[in-house]
C-alpha positions as CSV (number, residue, x, y, z in Angstrom):
1,M,0.0,0.1,-0.1
2,H,1.1,3.4,-1.1
3,A,0.9,6.7,1.0
4,L,-1.3,9.2,-0.7
5,D,0.9,11.7,-2.4
6,R,-0.4,15.0,-1.7
7,T,2.6,17.2,-3.4
8,R,0.2,18.5,-6.2
9,D,-2.5,19.9,-3.5
10,A,0.1,21.7,-1.9
11,I,1.3,23.3,-5.1
12,F,-2.0,24.2,-6.0
13,V,-2.6,25.6,-2.4
14,E,1.1,27.6,-2.3
15,R,0.0,29.1,-5.8
16,L,-3.8,30.0,-5.1
17,H,-2.1,31.9,-2.1
18,A,0.2,33.8,-3.4
19,K,-2.5,34.8,-6.5
20,S,-4.9,36.1,-3.8
21,L,-2.5,37.5,-1.8
22,V,-1.6,40.3,-4.6
23,Q,-5.2,40.0,-6.1
24,G,-5.1,38.3,-9.1
25,L,-8.3,36.7,-8.2
26,T,-11.2,38.0,-8.5
27,W,-13.2,36.3,-6.1
28,I,-17.2,36.6,-4.7
29,T,-19.8,35.4,-2.8
30,T,-21.0,32.3,-2.9
31,E,-25.2,32.0,-1.5
32,H,-23.5,30.3,1.6
33,E,-22.8,32.8,4.3
34,G,-18.4,33.1,4.3
35,R,-18.2,30.6,1.4
36,Y,-15.8,32.5,-1.7
37,Q,-15.4,31.5,-5.0
38,V,-13.2,31.7,-7.6
39,H,-13.0,30.4,-11.9
40,V,-10.1,28.6,-12.2
41,G,-10.2,28.1,-15.9
42,E,-12.9,25.9,-16.2
43,F,-12.9,24.9,-12.4
44,I,-14.4,26.7,-9.5
45,V,-12.6,26.7,-6.9
46,E,-14.3,27.7,-3.3
47,I,-13.3,28.5,-0.1
48,G,-14.8,28.7,3.0
49,E,-15.1,27.9,7.1
50,G,-14.5,24.0,7.6
51,S,-16.8,21.6,9.3
52,G,-16.7,20.8,13.1
53,D,-16.3,23.5,15.7
54,P,-17.0,26.7,14.5
55,E,-13.9,28.6,16.7
56,N,-11.5,26.1,15.6
57,A,-12.4,25.2,12.4
58,D,-9.7,25.7,9.8
59,P,-11.0,26.8,6.2
60,E,-11.7,24.7,4.1
61,I,-10.7,24.5,-0.5
62,L,-12.9,23.5,-2.7
63,I,-12.6,22.2,-6.0
64,C,-15.7,21.5,-8.1
65,R,-16.0,20.8,-11.9
66,P,-17.4,23.2,-14.2
67,D,-20.9,21.7,-13.6
68,G,-20.4,22.7,-9.6
69,R,-19.5,19.0,-8.5
70,A,-17.4,18.9,-6.4
71,L,-13.9,16.9,-7.1
72,E,-11.6,17.6,-4.0
73,I,-11.6,19.3,-0.9
74,L,-8.5,20.5,0.8
75,T,-7.8,21.3,4.7
76,P,-4.4,22.2,6.2
77,S,-4.4,19.1,7.7
78,I,-4.3,16.7,4.8
79,L,-1.4,18.6,3.6
80,P,2.7,17.7,5.0
81,E,4.1,21.1,5.8
82,S,6.8,22.3,3.3
83,R,10.4,21.9,4.0
84,V,11.1,24.7,1.6
85,E,12.4,27.9,3.0
86,G,10.3,30.8,3.0
87,V,6.7,29.0,2.4
88,V,4.0,30.1,5.2
89,P,2.9,27.2,6.8
90,R,-0.4,25.5,6.0
91,R,-2.6,26.5,8.4
92,Q,-1.0,30.5,7.7
93,A,-2.0,30.2,3.9
94,F,-5.2,28.8,4.2
95,G,-6.1,31.7,6.6
96,E,-4.7,34.3,4.2
97,I,-6.8,33.1,1.4
98,Y,-9.8,33.1,2.8
99,E,-9.2,36.8,4.5
100,A,-8.3,37.8,1.2
101,A,-11.2,35.9,-0.8
102,R,-13.5,37.6,1.9
103,R,-12.6,41.1,2.0
104,M,-12.3,41.1,-2.4
105,A,-15.8,39.0,-2.2
106,L,-17.3,41.8,0.1
107,G,-15.7,44.9,-1.2
108,V,-13.9,46.1,2.2
109,D,-11.1,47.6,0.7
110,K,-12.8,49.8,-1.5
111,V,-15.5,50.4,1.3
112,L,-12.5,51.0,4.0
113,E,-10.8,53.8,1.0
114,D,-14.4,55.3,0.8
115,L,-14.7,55.8,4.7
116,I,-11.5,57.1,5.2
117,L,-11.7,60.1,2.1
118,K,-15.5,60.9,4.3
119,L,-13.2,61.1,7.2
120,M,-10.8,63.6,5.7
């Protein structure tokens, strides 16, 4: 029996993290509170709070086919930590992707810019 190789999953998360932090993806809201999605090619990537205790739940990434059917769920706990220098720890990366997706989908930065201008 062979161990499941999660190398591609980890690379995907690292690239999704990098693109999300530089606002290189257009995240949008979904019909579910606290879940956000982006189209990557023909696939849909969704991030949201994982199941379990909401106080301690890590975000999960759901990869869906073009028709919306789930293909894979990724969580920080199933991915190995990278041994490469300078790579963000998995839990931190998932949290940062979630926060970047939330802020973009909800337009938080635009609201803050407007508020700052009104307070001048």
